[in-house]
C-alpha positions in Angstrom: 69.2 42.3 -17.4 67.0 39.8 -19.1 67.8 37.2 -21.7 65.4 35.7 -24.3 65.2 32.6 -26.4 65.9 32.9 -30.1 62.8 34.3 -31.7 61.7 33.4 -35.2 62.6 36.1 -37.8 60.0 38.5 -38.9 58.8 37.9 -42.4 57.9 41.0 -44.3 56.8 40.8 -47.9 60.3 41.2 -49.4 61.6 38.2 -47.4 58.6 36.1 -48.1 59.0 36.9 -51.8 62.5 35.5 -51.7 61.2 32.4 -50.0 58.6 31.9 -52.7 61.1 32.2 -55.5 63.8 30.1 -53.9 61.7 27.1 -52.8 59.3 26.4 -55.6 59.7 29.3 -58.1 56.1 30.2 -57.3 55.0 33.7 -58.3 54.5 36.0 -55.3 50.7 36.3 -54.8 49.4 39.9 -54.7 48.0 39.6 -51.2 50.4 41.3 -48.8 50.7 39.9 -45.3 48.9 42.0 -42.7 51.7 41.7 -40.2 55.0 39.8 -39.8 55.1 36.4 -38.3 56.1 36.6 -34.7 55.2 34.3 -31.8 52.6 35.3 -29.3 53.7 36.2 -25.8 53.0 32.7 -24.6 55.5 31.3 -27.0 58.3 33.8 -26.1 60.6 33.0 -23.3 61.9 36.1 -21.5 63.1 35.3 -18.0 65.5 37.0 -15.6 68.9 35.5 -16.0 69.4 35.1 -12.2 66.1 33.1 -11.9 67.2 30.8 -14.7 70.5 30.1 -13.0 68.9 29.6 -9.6 66.5 26.9 -10.8 68.4 25.5 -13.7 69.0 22.1 -12.2 65.3 21.6 -11.3 64.2 22.8 -14.7 66.5 20.4 -16.4 65.2 17.5 -14.3 61.6 18.5 -14.9 62.1 18.7 -18.6 63.8 15.3 -18.7 60.9 13.8 -16.8 58.4 15.3 -19.2 60.3 13.9 -22.2 60.3 10.4 -20.6 56.6 10.6 -19.9 55.5 12.0 -23.3 57.8 10.1 -25.6 55.8 7.9 -27.8 52.5 8.8 -26.2 50.8 9.7 -29.5 51.9 6.7 -31.4 49.0 4.6 -30.2 46.3 7.4 -30.1 43.4 7.4 -32.6 43.5 9.7 -35.7 40.7 11.6 -37.4 41.8 11.5 -41.0 40.2 14.5 -42.7 41.4 13.9 -46.2 40.8 10.6 -48.1 39.8 9.7 -51.6 38.2 6.4 -52.7 37.8 6.7 -56.4 36.4 4.1 -58.8 39.8 2.9 -59.9 40.7 2.2 -56.2 37.9 -0.3 -55.8 39.5 -2.7 -58.2 42.5 -3.3 -56.0 41.0 -2.3 -52.6 37.4 -3.4 -52.0 35.6 -1.6 -49.1 36.3 -4.2 -46.5 40.0 -4.0 -47.2 40.0 -0.2 -46.9 38.2 -0.4 -43.6 40.8 -2.9 -42.3 43.7 -0.6 -43.4 42.1 2.2 -41.4 41.4 0.2 -38.3 44.9 -1.3 -38.3 46.2 2.3 -38.4 44.0 3.2 -35.4 41.9 5.6 -37.4 38.7 6.3 -35.5 37.0 8.4 -38.2 37.8 9.2 -41.8 36.4 11.9 -44.1 36.2 10.4 -47.6 35.4 12.0 -51.0 35.3 10.1 -54.3 34.9 10.1 -58.0 32.1 9.5 -58.9 30.4 11.0 -55.9 28.6 7.8 -54.7 31.8 5.8 -54.5 32.4 7.1 -51.0 29.0 5.8 -49.9 30.3 2.2 -50.5 32.8 2.7 -47.7 30.2 4.5 -45.5 27.8 1.5 -45.9 30.6 -0.9 -44.6 31.5 1.3 -41.6 29.0 4.0 -41.0 30.4 4.7 -37.5 33.8 5.5 -39.1 33.3 6.8 -42.6 32.1 10.4 -43.0 31.3 10.9 -46.8 31.7 14.3 -48.3 30.3 15.2 -51.7 32.9 15.1 -54.5 31.5 16.9 -57.6 33.7 15.1 -60.2 32.2 12.2 -62.2 35.4 11.7 -64.3 39.1 12.6 -64.0 38.7 15.2 -66.7 36.1 17.1 -64.7 38.8 17.9 -62.1 40.0 20.6 -64.5 36.7 21.8 -66.0 34.0 21.4 -63.4 33.6 25.1 -62.8 32.4 25.6 -66.4 29.5 23.1 -66.0 26.4 25.2 -65.5 24.3 22.1 -64.6 26.6 21.2 -61.7 24.9 23.4 -59.0 21.6 21.7 -59.7 23.1 18.2 -59.4 24.8 19.2 -56.1 21.7 20.7 -54.7 19.8 17.5 -55.5 22.4 15.3 -53.8 22.6 17.5 -50.8 18.9 17.0 -50.2 19.7 13.4 -49.4 21.1 14.6 -46.1 23.9 12.0 -45.8 26.8 14.2 -46.9 29.1 15.9 -44.3 30.9 18.3 -46.6 31.7 19.2 -50.2 35.0 18.8 -51.9 37.8 18.5 -52.7 37.4 21.4 -55.2 40.4 22.2 -57.3 40.3 25.9 -58.4 42.8 28.7 -58.7 42.9 32.5 -58.9 41.8 33.0 -62.5 38.5 31.2 -61.9 37.9 32.6 -58.4 34.7 34.6 -59.4 33.3 31.8 -61.6 29.5 31.8 -61.1 29.3 28.0 -60.8 31.9 28.0 -58.1 30.2 30.8 -56.2 26.9 28.9 -56.3 28.6 25.8 -54.8 30.0 28.1 -52.0 26.4 29.3 -51.4 25.1 25.8 -51.2 27.7 24.7 -48.7 27.1 27.7 -46.5 23.3 27.2 -46.7 23.7 23.6 -45.6 26.3 24.4 -42.9 28.8 22.0 -44.6 32.5 22.5 -44.7 34.2 23.1 -48.1 37.4 21.2 -48.8 39.4 23.5 -51.1 42.5 22.8 -53.1 43.3 26.4 -54.0 45.5 29.5 -53.7 45.0 32.4 -51.4 43.0 34.5 -53.8 40.2 31.9 -53.8 40.1 31.8 -50.0 39.6 35.6 -50.1 36.7 35.4 -52.5 35.0 32.6 -50.6 34.8 34.7 -47.4 34.0 37.8 -49.4 31.0 36.0 -51.0 29.9 33.9 -48.0 31.4 35.2 -44.7 29.8 32.4 -42.7 31.2 29.6 -44.9 33.5 27.0 -43.2 36.5 26.2 -45.3 39.2 23.6 -45.0 42.4 24.6 -46.9 43.7 21.4 -48.3 47.5 20.7 -48.0 48.1 23.9 -46.1 47.3 25.8 -49.3 49.1 26.2 -52.6 51.9 28.2 -50.8 52.4 26.2 -47.6 54.5 28.7 -45.7 53.8 29.4 -42.0 53.8 33.2 -42.3 51.1 33.2 -45.0 49.0 30.5 -43.2 49.2 32.4 -40.0 48.0 35.6 -41.7 45.0 33.9 -43.3 44.0 32.2 -40.0 44.1 35.6 -38.5 41.9 37.0 -41.3 39.2 34.3 -41.3 38.0 32.7 -38.1 36.1 30.0 -40.1 39.2 28.9 -42.0 40.8 25.5 -41.1 43.9 23.9 -42.6 44.5 20.3 -43.5 48.1 19.2 -43.4 47.9 16.2 -45.7 51.0 15.6 -47.8 53.0 18.3 -45.9 54.7 16.0 -43.4 58.1 16.5 -45.0 57.7 20.3 -44.6 56.5 20.1 -41.0 59.1 17.6 -39.9 62.1 17.4 -42.2 64.1 14.3 -41.4 61.5 13.5 -38.7 62.2 16.4 -36.4 59.4 19.0 -36.3 60.4 22.4 -37.7 60.4 25.1 -35.0 58.4 27.5 -37.2 55.7 24.9 -37.7 55.7 24.0 -34.1 55.1 27.6 -33.1 52.3 27.9 -35.7 50.6 24.6 -34.8 50.7 25.5 -31.1 49.4 29.0 -31.5 46.5 27.9 -33.7 46.0 24.3 -32.4 42.2 24.5 -32.9 42.5 25.2 -36.6 44.5 22.3 -38.0 43.5 18.8 -39.2 45.6 15.8 -40.3 45.0 13.6 -43.3 46.9 11.0 -45.4 45.3 11.9 -48.8 45.0 8.8 -50.9 45.2 10.8 -54.2 46.2 7.7 -56.1 45.6 4.0 -55.6 49.2 3.2 -54.6 48.8 5.6 -51.7 46.5 3.0 -49.9 49.5 0.6 -49.7 51.5 3.5 -48.1 48.8 4.4 -45.6 50.3 2.8 -42.5 53.7 4.4 -43.1 52.2 7.8 -43.7 50.1 7.5 -40.6 53.3 6.7 -38.6 55.0 9.8 -40.0 52.0 12.0 -38.9 52.1 10.5 -35.4 55.8 11.1 -35.2 55.5 14.9 -35.5 52.3 14.9 -33.4 54.3 13.2 -30.7 56.7 16.2 -30.6 53.9 18.6 -29.8 52.3 19.3 -26.4 49.7 16.7 -25.6 46.8 19.1 -25.7 47.9 20.5 -29.1 48.4 17.0 -30.5 44.9 15.9 -29.3 43.3 18.9 -31.0 45.0 18.5 -34.3 44.8 14.7 -34.5 41.2 14.2 -33.5 39.2 16.9 -31.7 39.1 19.5 -34.5 37.8 17.0 -37.0 35.3 15.8 -34.5 34.0 19.3 -34.0 33.9 20.2 -37.7 32.4 17.0 -39.1 30.2 15.3 -36.5 27.4 16.1 -34.2 28.8 14.0 -31.3 30.7 16.8 -29.7 34.4 16.7 -28.6 35.5 13.8 -26.4 
């Protein structure tokens, strides 16, 4: 006889469709999952019942000791923030030196920053080049966030800026399924791949599919865990595309409702620990005032993961993707 821990339910398309409609009234995307979500063998727990009974006391003591040792460990560790904005309106209330102070006080070792207009991010980089990693935002005004893919002059401007050699990536690009084969967008994808730069994408699954169809060697960061942030879907796409990474900015409430990490998210983050990044996402000016609190929330759920998993997600993956220094 053997007993097993409770396994997460499988998630075929009919169940996933129900989740979509119940949670956010999103339409079910027409991209069926390749397989149900189940943990890998290393996350299953199938032990002989007699062995568990024999060593139960020792196991309990060992687990208790581990909890004592690990509790709060990640609270003071550095973060690699992979998703920040420093737009022109932010500079009025938060000059560069104040932004750098906020990041240092929150123990952020490196920060990936995009901006509108594009050169705004360079102001932060000039104040702290060892910390700030600028990525090329393509919007010059707020309006361009909705219409950038129709600007045929954009690829030429992007190509000229990339020639400067200072940019560490391109994005955040907001685009959805109806524009997924837009020629301006596809040219930006080609430029990112040609320069070996990550693309930070705010998009739905159809766009991810087209990117890798068009440029299989592209490196893509899916902002906010995608438009449909459900672990079964994310797991399926991580399986499909080895060069796909996921940034978890603004998803802390989903990952850890009421502060306790969701078991389904814990399984996913542990299984694909090399593919996730953290970020606060200062998408509006007021978010800078909230930065310390959001960083604490991120550290709270990181602290509930195994230390090696937390280290990969909080810092090492960003270091590997965005810098040439290697992984510490």
